[in-house]
LOFI-425191 format. One line per 5 residues: their letters; for each residue y, z negated, x of C-alpha. Coordinates in nm, 4 decimals, decimal comma. Example, Ala and Ser with C-alpha at 12.3 -4.5 7.8 and 13.67 -1.06 7.14 Angstrom:
as) -0,4500/-0,7800/1,2300 | -0,1060/-0,7140/1,3670
This chain:
xxxxx) 10,0969/-13,5272/12,9504 | 10,2099/-13,8957/12,8916 | 10,2984/-13,9734/12,5311 | 10,6606/-14,0653/12,5992 | 10,6833/-13,7302/12,7964
xxxxx) 10,5437/-13,5291/12,5359 | 10,8249/-13,6964/12,2698 | 11,0959/-13,6363/12,4869 | 11,0229/-13,2630/12,5248 | 10,9324/-13,2487/12,1492
xxxxx) 11,3465/-13,3942/12,1280 | 11,5122/-13,2197/12,3441 | 11,3524/-12,8250/12,2740 | 11,5244/-12,7454/11,9748 | 11,8726/-12,8545/12,0471
xxxxx) 11,8292/-12,6798/12,4125 | 11,7304/-12,3606/12,2872 | 11,9898/-12,3572/12,0420 | 12,2187/-12,4487/12,3369 | 12,1029/-12,1647/12,5400
xxxxx) 12,1323/-11,9108/12,2229 | 12,5194/-12,0105/12,1743 | 12,5631/-11,9797/12,5578 | 12,4249/-11,6116/12,5763 | 12,5607/-11,4924/12,2514
xxxxx) 12,8876/-11,5878/12,3471 | 12,8994/-11,5165/12,7310 | 13,1495/-11,2706/12,6455 | 13,3489/-11,4566/12,4244 | 13,7319/-11,5932/12,4811
xxxxx) 13,4996/-11,9027/12,6428 | 13,3445/-11,8980/12,9891 | 12,9940/-12,0448/13,0034 | 13,1362/-12,3479/13,1912 | 13,3690/-12,4000/12,9035
xxxxx) 13,0839/-12,3865/12,6429 | 12,8208/-12,6405/12,8354 | 13,1346/-12,8872/12,8709 | 13,1586/-12,8546/12,4783 | 12,7679/-12,9377/12,4545
xxxxx) 12,8202/-13,2339/12,6786 | 13,1318/-13,3640/12,5165 | 12,9207/-13,3720/12,2352 | 12,6099/-13,5576/12,3499 | 12,9021/-13,7783/12,5321
xxxxx) 13,0257/-13,9067/12,1791 | 12,6943/-13,9861/12,0834 | 12,7044/-14,3479/12,3001 | 13,0124/-14,4487/12,1379 | 12,8756/-14,3372/11,7687
xxxxx) 12,6157/-14,5633/11,8622 | 12,7844/-14,8683/11,9866 | 12,9644/-14,8774/11,6551 | 12,6790/-14,8443/11,4602 | 12,4930/-15,1223/11,6279
xxxxx) 12,8011/-15,3379/11,5946 | 12,8783/-15,2574/11,2390 | 12,4679/-15,3305/11,1569 | 12,4916/-15,6488/11,2900 | 12,8088/-15,7424/11,1722
xxxxx) 12,7914/-15,6036/10,7795 | 12,5808/-15,8995/10,5534 | 12,2220/-15,7985/10,5159 | 12,1204/-15,6324/10,1402 | 11,7794/-15,4965/10,0561
xxxxx) 11,6800/-15,1829/9,8183 | 11,9016/-14,9103/9,7262 | 12,1995/-15,0780/9,8459 | 12,0999/-15,1100/10,2060 | 12,0062/-14,7582/10,2148
xxxxx) 12,3713/-14,6379/10,0836 | 12,5053/-14,8822/10,3162 | 12,3138/-14,7470/10,6204 | 12,3557/-14,3801/10,5446 | 12,7052/-14,3745/10,4633
xxxxx) 12,8923/-14,6332/10,6147 | 12,6577/-14,7346/10,9065 | 12,5365/-14,3517/10,9971 | 12,7563/-14,0882/10,8472 | 13,1018/-14,2037/10,8275
xxxxx) 13,0452/-14,3486/11,2275 | 12,8808/-14,0273/11,3333 | 13,0816/-13,7504/11,1823 | 13,4269/-13,9749/11,2872 | 13,3024/-13,9611/11,6151
xxxxx) 13,2665/-13,5997/11,6078 | 13,5982/-13,5239/11,4322 | 13,7849/-13,7085/11,7022 | 13,6302/-13,4958/11,9548 | 13,6944/-13,1560/11,8409
xxxxx) 14,0693/-13,2547/11,7706 | 14,0931/-13,3640/12,1246 | 13,9391/-13,0381/12,2176 | 14,1263/-12,8011/12,0534 | 14,4030/-12,9673/12,1661
xxxxx) 14,3946/-12,9221/12,5172 | 14,2088/-12,5786/12,4439 | 14,4650/-12,5006/12,2099 | 14,2172/-12,3551/11,9534 | 14,3432/-12,1909/11,6190
xxxxx) 14,1164/-11,9126/11,4869 | 13,8138/-11,9364/11,2753 | 13,5940/-11,8061/11,5507 | 13,6754/-12,0232/11,8157 | 13,6475/-12,3271/11,5943
xxxxx) 13,3095/-12,2667/11,4793 | 13,1996/-12,1592/11,8384 | 13,2965/-12,5288/11,9876 | 13,2237/-12,7191/11,6910 | 12,8415/-12,5710/11,7016
xxxxx) 12,8356/-12,6284/12,0636 | 12,9591/-13,0073/12,0191 | 12,7363/-13,0410/11,7573 | 12,4301/-12,9377/11,9622 | 12,5092/-13,1394/12,2504
xxxxx) 12,5295/-13,4667/11,9994 | 12,2074/-13,3544/11,8271 | 12,0111/-13,3069/12,1712 | 12,1131/-13,6463/12,3104 | 12,0359/-13,8333/11,9524
xxxxx) 11,7103/-13,6870/11,9433 | 11,6435/-13,7837/12,2949 | 11,7065/-14,1276/12,1889 | 11,4819/-14,1073/11,9331 | 11,1684/-14,0321/12,1923
xxxxx) 11,0367/-14,3718/12,1380 | 10,9523/-14,2832/11,7535 | 10,6407/-14,1256/11,6484 | 10,5717/-13,7759/11,7839 | 10,5494/-13,6408/11,3349
xxxxx) 10,8877/-13,8437/11,3124 | 11,0891/-13,6079/11,5857 | 10,9040/-13,3206/11,4780 | 11,0550/-13,3757/11,1664 | 11,4175/-13,4449/11,3375
xxxxx) 11,3887/-13,1368/11,5642 | 11,3560/-12,9231/11,2658 | 11,6011/-13,1131/10,9975 | 11,9074/-13,3613/11,1936 | 11,9363/-13,0656/11,4507
xxxxx) 12,0576/-12,8356/11,2060 | 12,2663/-13,1284/11,0306 | 12,4403/-13,1932/11,3321 | 12,5537/-12,8527/11,4019 | 12,6156/-12,7679/11,0209
xxxxx) 12,8630/-13,1008/10,9901 | 13,0377/-13,0241/11,3081 | 13,0606/-12,6584/11,1979 | 13,2106/-12,7043/10,8852 | 13,4130/-13,0093/11,0191
xxxxx) 13,5699/-12,7707/11,2854 | 13,6230/-12,4695/11,1071 | 13,8572/-12,7038/10,8367 | 14,0494/-12,8512/11,1319 | 14,2050/-12,5163/11,1626
xxxxx) 14,2817/-12,3757/10,8303 | 14,6546/-12,4145/10,7586 | 14,8275/-12,4649/10,4104 | 15,2040/-12,5542/10,3991 | 15,1262/-12,7464/10,0636
xxxxx) 14,8698/-12,9340/10,1712 | 14,8285/-13,0865/10,4851 | 14,5229/-13,2401/10,4289 | 14,3483/-12,9403/10,4055 | 14,2304/-12,9969/10,7522
xxxxx) 14,0200/-13,2769/10,6897 | 13,8546/-13,1218/10,3921 | 13,5321/-13,0315/10,6030 | 13,5161/-13,3723/10,7531 | 13,4796/-13,5263/10,4174
xxxxx) 13,2198/-13,2555/10,2985 | 13,0671/-13,3363/10,6633 | 13,0300/-13,7064/10,5544 | 12,8811/-13,6085/10,1984 | 12,5979/-13,3908/10,3462
xxxxx) 12,5140/-13,6189/10,6278 | 12,5342/-13,9205/10,3790 | 12,2732/-13,7592/10,1518 | 12,0549/-13,6407/10,4263 | 12,0235/-13,9825/10,5563
xxxxx) 11,9710/-14,1306/10,1692 | 11,6958/-13,8721/10,1436 | 11,5107/-13,9030/10,4279 | 11,5486/-14,2954/10,4298 | 11,3427/-14,3212/10,0562
xxxxx) 11,0274/-14,2042/10,2513 | 10,9077/-14,0158/9,9193 | 10,8883/-13,7037/9,7374 | 11,2224/-13,7173/9,7242 | 11,2801/-13,6836/10,1630
xxxxx) 11,2055/-13,3046/10,0792 | 11,5321/-13,2457/9,9171 | 11,6693/-13,2419/10,3075 | 11,4942/-12,8727/10,3211 | 11,7592/-12,6677/10,0465
xxxx) 12,0040/-12,9622/10,1446 | 12,0373/-12,8149/10,4951 | 11,8968/-12,4489/10,4303 | 12,0337/-12,3077/10,1465
């Protein structure tokens, strides 16, 4: 099998499997299968504006070295950009679909996060197979978890604190930033992404 094709398969399978599980598990929920597929495709679509924004930022932010480069790349260029793209998408879907319950919010957000992870992984198909496998096992859960947290808080209501709905978005940025920072160190600290995502 051609190496690029193998890499594409390695990139696609985990997110595709999770997407299939989401569709199967929720076939009797308030959402139709076509709606869930639409959420997944919408999540994949926002990879493009997020990627273009990341590219623009990386070209225009002054170059740095060492820990500052890692932090700027992890927090500003990657985490903030990607989580903001997912936030705007979820707010749009929640508005159009009038989503107000926690269950509906989680289903929607997890589906969108899966779509985002699917296409982003495909775009890494030119990388080494080892990196792709690591991303498939960690970046896919990352995007599902952060989207899920953001979506869950978006339907929270607190008459005293209108910003409670964005608490999940803040958590998502922190988790994503830590993930990217740990990965970028390319050291023993990178293994800390396992407890970060799965605890």
